[in-house]
C-alpha positions in Angstrom: -0.4 -0.2 0.2 1.2 3.8 -1.2 1.0 6.2 1.7 2.4 9.6 1.3 3.3 12.5 4.8 4.1 15.6 4.9 5.8 17.1 6.8 5.5 21.4 7.7 6.6 23.1 10.8 4.7 24.7 12.9 3.4 28.1 13.1 5.6 30.7 15.3 8.5 29.0 14.1 10.8 30.6 12.5 11.5 28.8 8.7 14.9 30.9 7.7 14.0 28.2 4.4 10.9 29.7 3.4 12.2 33.7 3.7 15.0 33.1 1.2 12.9 31.7 -1.5 10.7 34.3 -0.5 13.6 36.9 -1.2 14.3 34.9 -4.1 10.7 34.5 -6.1 10.3 38.8 -5.5 13.6 39.5 -7.0 13.0 37.1 -9.9 10.9 38.8 -10.5 7.2 37.4 -9.5 5.3 39.7 -7.1 2.2 39.3 -4.7 3.8 36.7 -2.5 3.0 37.4 0.4 4.9 34.6 2.1 6.6 30.7 1.8 7.2 28.2 4.1 8.5 24.6 3.4 8.0 21.7 3.7 9.4 18.2 2.7 7.4 14.8 1.2 8.0 11.5 2.2 6.3 8.5 -0.2 5.9 5.4 1.3 5.7 2.3 0.3 4.3 -0.2 3.9 2.7 -3.9 3.4 -0.3 -3.7 5.4 -3.6 -6.0 5.4 -6.2 -2.7 4.8 -5.8 1.1 4.6 -5.8 1.5 8.6 -3.0 -1.0 9.3 -1.2 1.3 6.1 -1.6 4.5 8.5 -0.8 3.1 11.3 3.2 2.0 10.7 3.4 5.3 8.6 2.2 6.8 11.0 5.2 5.6 14.2 7.3 5.9 11.5 6.3 9.7 11.3 6.2 10.2 15.2 9.6 8.0 14.8 11.9 9.6 12.4 10.7 11.2 9.0 8.9 14.4 11.9 10.3 16.2 14.6 7.5 17.1 17.2 8.9 19.0 18.6 8.7 22.0 16.3 7.1 20.0 12.8 3.5 19.1 12.0 2.9 15.5 9.6 0.3 14.2 7.8 -0.7 10.8 6.4 -3.0 10.1 3.5 -2.9 6.3 2.6 -3.1 6.5 -1.5 -4.1 2.7 -2.7 
């Protein structure tokens, strides 16, 4: 089964990479950009009997390794 984990910084956590991208977009003449926040995406295949088991396995992986839950949020989507 395939799943996707999207990890983003929590609100209020400084995002220097997002600020750098925001500045670069402005210097490239791309106007109207008010804010940029960066994140990461993991596409994972797991051996699971059903969607619930796949979601549980991937959430466990996100909690233990993929996201620093002190400063990051994560979202799990089981794709099928």
